[in-house]
C-alpha positions in Angstrom: 46.0 48.2 -215.5 42.2 46.5 -215.9 38.9 48.3 -216.2 36.7 48.2 -213.0 34.0 45.5 -213.5 31.5 48.3 -213.4 32.9 50.0 -216.2 32.8 46.7 -218.2 29.1 46.2 -217.3 28.2 49.9 -218.4 30.1 49.5 -221.7 28.2 46.3 -222.4 24.7 47.8 -221.7 25.5 50.6 -223.7 26.6 48.5 -226.7 23.5 46.1 -226.0 21.4 49.6 -226.2 22.9 50.5 -229.3 22.1 47.3 -231.1 18.5 47.5 -229.5 17.9 51.0 -231.0 20.3 50.9 -234.2 19.2 47.5 -235.6 15.6 48.7 -235.9 16.4 51.9 -237.3 18.7 50.4 -239.9 15.9 47.9 -240.8 13.3 50.8 -241.1 15.6 52.7 -243.6 16.2 49.5 -245.6 12.3 49.0 -246.1 12.1 52.8 -246.8 14.7 52.4 -249.5 13.5 49.1 -251.0 10.0 50.5 -251.2 11.1 53.9 -252.8 13.3 51.7 -255.2 10.4 49.5 -256.2 8.1 52.8 -256.6 10.7 54.3 -259.2 11.4 51.0 -261.0 10.7 51.3 -264.7 11.0 48.1 -266.4 8.9 45.1 -266.9 10.8 42.4 -265.2 12.2 43.3 -261.6 9.2 44.2 -259.0 6.8 45.1 -261.7 3.8 43.6 -259.7 4.9 45.5 -256.5 5.4 48.5 -258.6 2.0 48.5 -259.9 0.5 47.5 -256.4 2.3 50.9 -255.0 1.0 53.0 -257.9 -2.4 51.9 -257.9 -3.4 50.6 -254.7 -4.8 47.3 -256.1 -3.5 44.1 -255.0 -2.6 41.7 -257.9 -3.6 38.4 -257.1 -2.3 35.1 -258.3 -1.6 35.7 -262.0 0.4 34.8 -265.6 1.8 37.8 -267.1 0.8 37.9 -270.6 2.5 41.2 -271.9 4.3 44.2 -270.5 5.2 47.4 -272.8 6.9 50.4 -271.7 6.5 53.4 -274.2 8.2 56.6 -272.9 6.0 57.7 -270.0 3.2 54.9 -270.2 3.1 51.3 -268.9 0.7 48.7 -270.2 0.6 45.4 -268.3 -1.8 42.6 -269.2 -2.3 39.5 -266.9 -4.4 36.3 -266.8 -6.0 36.0 -263.3 -5.4 32.4 -261.7 -8.3 32.7 -259.1 -11.2 30.2 -259.0 -14.8 31.8 -259.9 -15.5 32.4 -256.1 -12.3 34.5 -255.3 -12.5 36.2 -258.9 -16.0 37.6 -258.0 -14.5 38.7 -254.6 -11.9 40.3 -256.1 -13.6 42.1 -258.8 -16.0 43.6 -256.3 -13.3 44.6 -253.7 -11.1 46.7 -256.2 -13.2 47.6 -259.4 -16.7 49.0 -260.4 -18.9 47.2 -263.0 -18.7 49.3 -266.1 -20.3 46.9 -268.8 -19.2 44.6 -270.1 -15.8 45.2 -267.7 -14.9 45.8 -264.3 -12.9 49.1 -264.2 -10.9 51.3 -261.6 -9.0 54.3 -262.2 -7.0 56.9 -260.2 -4.7 59.8 -260.2 -1.7 60.9 -257.8 0.7 63.7 -258.1 3.1 61.5 -260.4 0.8 58.8 -261.7 -2.4 58.5 -263.8 -3.6 54.9 -264.1 -6.7 53.0 -265.4 -7.2 49.0 -264.7 -9.8 46.6 -266.5 -10.8 43.2 -265.3 -12.5 41.0 -267.6 -14.1 38.1 -265.8 -14.9 36.0 -268.7 -11.7 36.1 -270.1 -10.0 36.7 -266.9 -7.7 39.5 -268.5 -6.5 42.2 -266.0 -4.9 44.9 -267.6 -2.9 48.3 -266.1 -2.2 51.2 -268.0 0.0 53.4 -266.0 0.8 57.0 -267.2 3.9 58.6 -265.7 3.2 62.4 -265.3 5.9 65.0 -266.2 6.3 66.1 -262.4 8.2 62.8 -261.9 
């Protein structure tokens, strides 16, 4: 026995609505999971820059990584900034405060304490992230 045309049409519409609602929900859940994975990443290779950006709120520009060390609850990362002089000036004033002889920034969250410094003469950008015990 064949299903009536109207039933087939309703089924197709329900399936289409399921995809329209379901796919964005799956996408959002995937993005949230990826962000959480990056935030919790505790190595110097995978997601290192993204991890720093999430923890500090400072956008890491074009860089060359020089050094990264993990010691228990502390991560120290040094980069060489690859921006031209005009871009470097704009970057330093956007994220840092002048604290002679360096540009510096610092912050604290419930699970992280961090300090960052930028030496515009050597182009050294250094992040020190301390992971607090509540994590």
